[in-house]
C-alpha positions in Angstrom: 0.0 -0.1 0.0 2.8 2.4 0.7 4.6 1.6 -2.4 1.4 2.7 -4.2 1.1 5.9 -2.6 4.7 6.7 -3.3 4.1 5.9 -7.0 1.1 8.1 -7.1 2.9 11.1 -5.4 5.9 10.5 -7.8 3.7 10.8 -10.8 2.1 14.1 -9.5 5.5 15.4 -8.8 7.1 14.7 -12.2 4.3 16.1 -14.1 5.2 19.3 -16.2 3.7 22.7 -15.0 3.1 21.5 -11.2 4.9 23.5 -8.6 5.5 23.1 -5.0 7.6 24.8 -2.4 8.9 21.8 -0.8 9.8 19.5 -3.7 12.5 19.6 -6.5 11.2 18.9 -10.0 13.0 17.7 -13.0 11.8 19.0 -16.5 11.5 16.1 -18.8 11.4 16.3 -22.7 8.0 15.7 -24.5 9.2 12.6 -26.0 10.4 11.0 -22.7 7.7 9.0 -21.0 7.2 8.9 -17.1 9.0 6.2 -15.7 7.0 3.3 -14.3 9.1 3.0 -11.3 9.5 5.5 -8.6 12.7 7.3 -7.9 15.1 6.5 -5.0 13.6 7.9 -1.7 16.7 9.7 -1.1 15.6 12.5 -3.7 12.1 12.7 -2.3 12.6 12.5 1.6 9.8 15.2 2.2 7.2 13.2 0.2 8.2 10.0 2.3 7.9 11.9 5.6 4.4 13.0 4.7 3.2 9.6 3.8 4.6 8.1 6.9 2.9 10.9 8.7 -0.5 9.9 7.0 -0.2 6.2 7.7 0.6 6.7 11.3 -2.2 9.1 11.9 -4.6 6.6 10.3 -3.2 3.9 12.6 -3.6 6.0 15.6 -7.2 6.7 14.8 -7.9 3.2 14.4 -6.5 2.4 17.8 -8.5 5.3 19.3 -11.6 3.6 17.7 -10.8 0.3 19.2 -10.1 1.6 22.7 -13.4 3.6 22.7 -15.3 0.3 22.1 -13.5 -1.5 24.8 -14.3 1.1 27.5 -17.1 0.0 29.7 -19.9 2.3 30.5 -20.2 3.9 33.8 -22.4 2.0 36.2 -24.9 4.0 38.3 -24.7 3.2 42.0 -27.9 1.6 43.6 -28.8 2.7 47.2 -28.9 0.0 49.7 -32.1 -1.3 51.4 -32.8 -0.7 55.0 -34.4 -3.4 57.0 -35.3 -3.1 60.7 -33.8 -5.4 63.0 -35.7 -7.8 65.0 -35.6 -8.7 68.7 -34.5 -12.3 69.6 -31.9 -12.3 72.5 -32.9 -11.1 76.0 -32.0 -7.4 76.2 -29.5 -6.3 78.7 -30.2 -3.1 81.0 -29.0 0.0 79.1 -28.8 -1.9 75.9 -30.4 -0.2 72.7 -33.5 -2.0 71.5 -32.8 -3.8 68.2 -36.0 -2.6 66.7 -34.6 1.0 66.8 -31.7 -0.1 64.4 -31.8 -1.0 60.8 -29.2 -2.9 58.7 -28.1 -2.0 55.1 -28.8 -4.8 52.6 -27.2 -4.9 49.2 -29.7 -4.3 46.5 -28.0 -6.8 44.1 -28.5 -9.7 46.6 -31.9 -8.9 48.1 -33.6 -7.0 45.3 -32.9 -9.2 42.6 -35.8 -9.6 39.8 -37.7 -12.9 40.4 -36.6 -15.6 38.0 -38.8 -18.8 38.5 -37.0 -20.6 35.9 -33.7 -20.1 37.7 -35.3 -21.3 40.9 -36.6 -24.4 39.2 -33.1 -25.3 37.8 -31.5 -24.9 41.3 -34.1 -27.1 43.0 -33.9 -29.7 40.3 -30.1 -29.6 40.3 -30.2 -30.2 44.1 -32.7 -32.9 44.0 -30.5 -34.9 41.5 -27.5 -34.6 43.6 -29.4 -36.3 46.6 -30.2 -39.5 44.5 -28.2 -42.4 45.6 -28.3 -44.1 42.4 -27.8 -47.5 43.8 -30.7 -49.4 42.0 -29.3 -52.7 40.6 -30.8 -55.9 38.7 -29.1 -58.8 37.4 -28.6 -59.6 33.8 -29.0 -63.0 32.2 -25.2 -63.4 32.7 -25.2 -62.7 36.3 -28.1 -65.0 37.7 -27.1 -68.2 39.1 -27.5 -71.4 37.0 -26.1 -73.4 34.2 -25.4 -72.0 30.7 -26.5 -75.2 29.0 -29.0 -74.9 26.3 -32.5 -76.4 27.7 -33.9 -77.8 24.5 -32.7 -78.4 21.0 -32.9 -75.8 18.5 -35.3 -77.6 16.0 -37.9 -80.2 15.7 -39.8 -79.9 19.0 -42.7 -77.6 17.5 -42.1 -75.1 20.2 -40.4 -71.8 20.7 -36.4 -71.8 20.8 -34.7 -71.8 24.3 -31.3 -71.1 25.5 -29.9 -71.3 28.9 -32.1 -70.6 32.1 -30.9 -67.2 32.4 -33.2 -66.1 29.6 -35.2 -62.8 30.7 -38.2 -64.9 29.2 -38.1 -67.4 32.0 -39.0 -67.2 35.5 -35.9 -66.7 37.7 -34.1 -65.4 34.7 -32.3 -62.2 34.2 -33.6 -58.7 33.7 -33.5 -57.1 30.3 -32.5 -53.6 30.4 -32.9 -53.1 34.1 -31.2 -50.3 36.4 -27.8 -50.2 37.2 -25.8 -48.1 39.6 -25.1 -44.7 38.1 -24.5 -40.9 39.1 -27.6 -38.9 38.7 -26.1 -35.6 39.6 -26.4 -32.9 37.0 -24.1 -29.8 36.3 -25.2 -26.2 36.8 -23.0 -23.3 36.1 -21.6 -21.4 39.2 -23.2 -18.2 38.0 -26.5 -19.8 37.7 -26.4 -21.1 41.2 -25.4 -17.6 42.6 -28.4 -16.0 40.9 -30.6 -18.5 42.2 -29.7 -17.9 45.6 -30.0 -14.1 45.1 -33.6 -14.8 43.9 -34.4 -16.9 46.8 -33.2 -14.3 49.4 -35.2 -11.5 47.3 -38.3 -13.7 47.4 -38.1 -14.1 51.2 -37.6 -10.3 51.7 -40.4 -9.4 49.5 -42.8 -11.8 51.3 -41.7 -10.3 54.7 -40.4 -13.8 55.8 -36.7 -12.6 56.2 -35.6 -11.2 59.5 -32.1 -10.0 60.7 -31.2 -10.2 64.4 -27.9 -8.6 65.9 -26.7 -12.0 67.1 -27.8 -15.7 67.5 -25.5 -16.4 70.6 -28.6 -18.0 72.7 -27.6 -17.9 76.3 -29.2 -21.3 77.5 -29.5 -24.8 76.0 -32.9 -25.1 77.5 -35.4 -26.1 74.8 -38.5 -24.8 76.8 -37.3 -21.4 77.0 -36.4 -21.1 73.2 -39.7 -22.4 72.4 -41.5 -19.9 74.4 -39.6 -17.1 72.7 -40.1 -18.4 69.2 -43.8 -18.7 69.8 -44.0 -15.1 71.1 -42.5 -13.9 67.9 -44.4 -16.4 65.7 -41.3 -17.8 64.4 -42.0 -21.7 65.5 -43.1 -22.9 62.0 -40.5 -23.9 59.6 -38.1 -21.4 60.7 -34.2 -21.6 59.7 -31.5 -19.8 61.5 -28.7 -18.8 59.3 -25.3 -18.2 61.3 -22.7 -16.1 59.4 -19.7 -17.5 61.6 -17.6 -20.6 61.4 -19.5 -22.5 63.9 -23.0 -22.8 65.3 -23.4 -21.4 68.6 -23.5 -24.0 71.4 -26.5 -22.9 73.3 -28.6 -22.6 70.0 -27.5 -25.9 68.6 -28.7 -27.8 71.8 -31.9 -25.7 72.2 -32.9 -26.4 68.6 -32.0 -30.1 68.4 -35.3 -31.3 69.9 -37.6 -28.9 68.0 -39.5 -29.9 65.1 -39.7 -27.3 62.3 -36.8 -25.3 63.7 -33.2 -25.8 62.0 -29.8 -24.1 62.2 -27.3 -23.9 59.4 -24.2 -21.9 58.7 -24.6 -19.4 56.0 -22.1 -21.0 53.7 -24.1 -24.1 53.7 -27.5 -22.7 52.4 -28.8 -23.8 49.2 -31.7 -22.6 47.1 -33.6 -25.8 48.0 -33.1 -25.3 51.6 -34.0 -21.5 51.6 -37.4 -22.3 49.5 -38.2 -25.5 51.8 -38.5 -23.2 55.0 -41.0 -20.7 55.5 -38.9 -18.1 57.4 -35.3 -17.2 57.5 -33.6 -15.6 60.5 -29.9 -14.1 59.8 -27.6 -12.5 62.0 -25.4 -9.5 60.9 -22.5 -11.9 60.2 -24.7 -13.8 57.8 -25.8 -10.5 56.1 -22.1 -9.6 55.6 -21.2 -13.1 54.3 -24.0 -13.0 51.6 -22.9 -9.2 50.5 -19.4 -10.2 50.3 -20.3 -13.5 48.3 -23.2 -12.2 46.0 -23.1 -8.6 45.9 -22.1 -6.9 42.4 -20.5 -3.8 41.4 -22.5 -0.6 41.6 -24.1 -1.5 45.1 -23.5 1.8 47.2 -23.0 -0.1 50.5 -21.6 0.9 53.7 -20.3 -1.5 56.3 -23.3 -4.1 56.5 -22.0 -5.5 59.7 -22.6 -2.1 61.5 -26.0 -0.9 63.0 -27.5 2.4 61.6 -29.7 4.1 64.3 -32.9 5.8 63.1 -35.8 7.7 64.5 -38.1 5.2 66.1 -41.0 7.3 64.8 -40.1 6.1 61.4 -40.4 2.3 62.5 -43.9 2.7 64.0 -45.8 1.2 61.1 -45.9 -2.5 61.2 -46.1 -2.9 57.4 -42.6 -1.6 56.8 -43.5 -0.4 53.4 -40.9 2.6 53.8 -38.4 -0.1 53.9 -39.7 -2.0 50.9 -41.5 0.3 48.5 -42.3 -2.5 46.2 -44.1 -4.7 48.9 -47.6 -3.6 47.8 -47.0 -5.0 44.1 -45.3 -8.3 45.2 -46.4 -11.1 42.8 -47.5 -14.4 44.4 -45.2 -16.1 46.4 -42.6 -18.7 45.0 -42.6 -21.8 47.3 -41.4 -25.4 46.9 -44.9 -26.5 46.1 -44.6 -24.8 42.6 -42.1 -27.4 41.9 -44.1 -30.4 43.1 -44.9 -31.7 39.6 -41.0 -32.2 39.1 -40.7 -34.2 42.3 -41.9 -37.3 40.8 -41.5 -40.9 41.7 -38.0 -41.1 40.1 -36.6 -38.9 42.8 -37.6 -41.3 45.5 -37.0 -38.4 48.0 -39.1 -36.7 50.7 -38.6 -33.4 51.9 -39.4 -34.3 55.5 -36.4 -36.6 55.8 -33.9 -34.1 54.4 
């Protein structure tokens, strides 16, 4: 391409009657033809420099255009959601009431659009992983018995018979029966993370997600914990999520004999377990864990593990609509019974024995 540009420029320079301030011209006789090959570059260094400058400028423009497409657009920051804390532990004298405090929730985690297809994929993926896959039947080569042919091939006037392991005979092998195999399926990590965001958002929109300052229950007595749960109406299918590395000793012993009340670490929560329970109770460490694991760029979040004190007059309304402006237009709830048609006989699994 560069040689072609030089050839064109050379023809313009050698044309009679052309003049330029920065070029040297040679007058040729009329009978002499213009040479087809360009002159040596040494005699026209100014032309070469101008051509090099044009080529470099074109390359720089292409590079700028390429970089302009690579630059990411600016992401608008989303304001966090504020949820009032719930009272669970006995309050000490002089301690601020938890109901006077709110916690900041990441909008990308607790305000995700509802995706029923993602929930269905996560639930089926979890149920498939629970299948043992140990069903086994014997083929005609594995049943006990001799391999001798039972009757001659022709001349009997009856059907042909082989050995006694034939699937047609009583006590013979099973044709195309089940064998041990792995029923687990693969699901992308980003889909599982999205399913967790959708599950947490569903619970928050249904007002079935509570946040408490701590889950350090002081006593292992089941009766005291049961009375407390009944007073706050948390006694039906409640799941406590602890954000630390271990479940508190008192809470683990107190909930061990309660039906419908379970305790899990936040890192062990699955979409299936979140949908199977009616209510989720998180401590501040669990909120911080989910924000660190599932939050996206663009969340204007301060420290989610710190309490924010607000005026108690704002929290007087029991509907908490000021905390959730979309609660009045929440669609029908997404529960595990929505996937009952997919929990068919092939899963051989009961949710009560999880």
